[in-house]
N, C-alpha and C positions, 0 to 999 in steps of 0.2 A: 664415499661421501655421505655416510649415514650419520650426520651430526645435528640434525634439526629436531627440536622438541617443541617448537612454538605451537600455539593453538591453531586449529584449522579456521580459515575464513568462513563466514556464514554464506552458505550456498542457497540460491533461490529454489523454490519448488520446481520440480521437473515438469516440462510440458508433456502433452500426450505423446506416447511412443517411447519415452525415456523413463528409466527407473530412477536415475539421479544425475545431477550435474555437479562436478567437483571443481572448485576453484583452488588451485595449488597454493600452498603457503610458500612464501619467498624468504630467503635469507642471504645475506651478503657474507661471503667467505673470502676475506682478504681482497675485496674489490671485484670478486667474481660471484655473480648471482646464481643461486641454485633454487629451483622451484620444484616442490614435492607434491605430486598428485596422489600417490599411494604409499602407505596406507592413509586413509582419511576417516573422519568420523562417520561420514555417510556410507562409505564402502571401504573395507580393508583389502579385499582381493577382487580381481576380475579374472575368472578362471584361476590358473596357477600364479598369475602376476600379483606379487605381494608388495612390491616396492617399485616406484617409478619417479625418477628425478630428471628434470631438464637442467642441463649444465650450460649456462650462458644463454645467448651469445655474449662473449666477452673477449677481452684482449689482454695478454700478458706483455708487459714492457720488456725491452731488451734486458737480458740477464735474469729474468723471472720466468716462472713456469709452474705447472701443476706439480705438487709434491705431496701425494698421499702415501705416507709411510707404510711399511708392512703391517698388515692387520689380518685377523683370521675370519673365516666363515665356516659354518656348518649348515647342512640341511637345505641348500638352495643352489641355483645356478645364477651367476652374474652374467648379464647380457649387456655388452657395451656396443653402441652404434653412434657414429659421428656424422655430423653434417659439415663441420669445418674443423681443421686442426689435426693434431696427432698426439697419441698417448702411447708411452712405452709401458707395456704390461710385463711384470716379472712375477713368478710364483714359486712356491716351494717344491714344485715338480721339476724346476729347472727351466721352465718356459721363459723366453725373452722375446716378446713379439710386439712390434709397433702396430697400432691400428690407425687406419686413415678413413676418410669419408667413404661410406658405402660398403665398408667391410664389416665383418662380425667377429667379435671375441666372445666366446661362450665358455665360461669356466664353471665346472661342476664341483662344488665343494664336497658334497657327500659327507663322509665322516670327519672331514676337516682339511682345510688348505689355508695357506697364507699367501697374500699377494700385495704388491705395491703398484701404484699408478703414478707415473711421473712424466714430465717433459724431458726428452733426451737432452743431456747437456750439450750435445753438438748442435741442437736446434735453438739454443738460447741466445745466440749472437744477433738475433733480430726479433721484432715483435711477433707474437704468435696469437692467432685467433683460435678460440675454442668454443665449440657449439655441438651439443649432442645429447644423447639420452643414455642413462644407465638404469636398467631395470633388474629386478630379481624375480626369478621363477622358483616358487617353493616346490620342493621335491615331494612326491607321494611317499607315504610311510614305507612302502616296499623298497624305495631307493634312498632313504635318508642315510643309511650306513654304507652306501656304495663307495668304491674307491674314488678319490678325487681325479679329475681329468680336465684337460684344457684343449680347446679346438679353435682354430682360426680359419675363417673362410674369406677369400678375396671377393671383391664385388662381382667379378665375372662368374663366380661359382653360384651366386644366388639368383633364383629365377626372376626374370624381368619381363613385364608385359607393357606394351605401349599401344594404346588404342583409343580413339575417339575422345581426346581430351584427358586421358589418364596415362600416367607413367608410374608403375607400381613395382617395387622390389619386395619379394617375399623374403623376409629376414630369417624366419624360423617357422617350423610346423607346416601345416597344410591349410589351404583355402583358395577359393576361386579357381579350382581345378589345378592348382600348382602345389608342389612339394619341395621344401628346402632341404639341403643335404645335411644339416646339423642334426645330430642324434638328440632326441628329447625324451623325457621320462614320462610324459603324460600328453594327451591330445591338446594341442594349442595352435594358435596362429599369431603371427607378428609380422606386420608389413609397413613399409614406408611408401605412402601414396602421394603423388603430386597431381593436383587437378587443375586444368585450365579453367578460366572463367566459364561457369555453367556446366563444367564437367561433373559427372555423377559416378558414385561408387556404391554398389549395394553391399549390405552386410552379408557375410558368409552364413548361409542358412544351416550348415552342418554343425555349428558349434553352439553349445548351450549358453555360455556367457560371452558377451561381446562388448567391447568398448572402443572408443576413438579419442585420441588426444589431438586437439587442434594446435599444431606447431606454428603455422603461419597462415595469414589470410582469415577467411571466415567461411562457414558452411551453414546451409539451411537443412533442417531436419523437421519434417512434419509441420512446416509452416513457421518454424522458429529459427532465428539466426543466432549462431554461436561464434564469437570472436576467438582469436588465438589465446592460448592459455586456459583452455577448458578441457576437462576430461568428461566425456559423455559415456554413460553406462546405459545400455539398452535392455529392454525387457526380453526375456527368452521367447523365441519363436516369432516375434514380430518381423514381418517382411518390410524393411525400411531401406532407404538409400540416402546418402549424403550428397548434397549438391553444392558446388563451390560458388562463392559470391563473385562479384565483379572483378576482384583482384586475383582470383584463383585461391588455392589453398594447398597446404601441405598437412598431412595427417599421419599419425602412427596408429594403426589398427591393431588391436590386441584382444586376447581372450582364450577361451578353451573350456575344458571340462571343469565342473565344480570340484574343488579340493575335497579330499577324503577326511574331512573334519577340520577343526580349528587349528591354528598355528600360534605359537608363542614367539614373540620377537624381543630380543634384547641386543642392542647395539648392532653388531653384524651377524648375529646368530639367528637362525630360524629353526624351530623344532616342533614336533607334535606333542612334546611333553615338557613340563618345567624341569624335570630331572635331567633331560638332555642339555638344557640350557645351563643348569648349574654345573654340570660336568665340564662343559666347554669353557665356562668362566674360570673354573678351577685350573683346567689344563693350560689356559693362556697365562694366567698369573704365575703358574709354576714353571713356565717355559717348556711345556711338553709338546707344543706344536713345532713342526719343522721350520727351519730358517729358509729365507729366500736367497738363493745363490746370486751373488753380485749386488745384494742389497741387505747385508747382514747387520749393519751398524746401528740402524734405527728401528724403532717400532712404536706403535700407538698403544699406550697402556690401557688396561681395562678401565672404563669409566664407571666408577663405583656408584655415582649418583643417578645413573640411568634407570628408567622404569621399564619393567617387563610389560609388553602389550599383548593382549589376547586378540588375535585376528580371526574373525568368523569367516567360514567359507561362503556363507550367504548372509545377507542382511537380516536382522531380527524382524 
């Protein structure tokens, strides 16, 4: 769903304890709202996370559904996590995997992969809710040319902790004494945390770059309250905690090690050099990427008018 090019909203100055606060830009895609928090003007990456989209919440009417045609990726892992609904993932490796709330689809593009994301035709005989997050994790230079791979993890395979007003599932990486089973290419953490009113969650101290996206409710940090739809990026090393407001809160916590240099983004491609991007563009136009079995008839053409973005590993 990397189709947005609108200017970023103006974000307020960060309060003490935070490096920046990002207000996602919103766009309507056929009646379905997508809100993009990363990359943003204030911050392009948080650890290896270089792309962060909130999909919905929204509803597809009977007969309708999500139809993201086959498209390519290089240099990243796509991470799909749902709160509501279901998406059928297919890719050029032959994977055909539905994802449901609380589960994880982790697709590593490496040197190149093609995938599609659709609503299963069998599910279109009734209205469908859709709500979730898709993020991209940039690969370190040592893994950019790795062979593509796909992994699915059921909700029961992901570490879950419930304690004193907190219910948290570790989606990927390591944090808070937990370790998720998905194979990652660099140190990171990614977690779905639900806080009861007044519930608290400390930031993981072992990671250099740390962020939190307020999905629902509101949280207080260092005396300032943040409503839903805000990406909070914290200063390295500060020992801070997030406290839920009177209605509770749901957060996605993310971050990890600083990337090993800037990345270039064009459409669905991420690379450490412009040359890699140009090669990927030429390969897609020439039909040199593999097809998606079971979804061979359609594809998304290369968008010639898109602009290449240089994403810095740390803010200037």
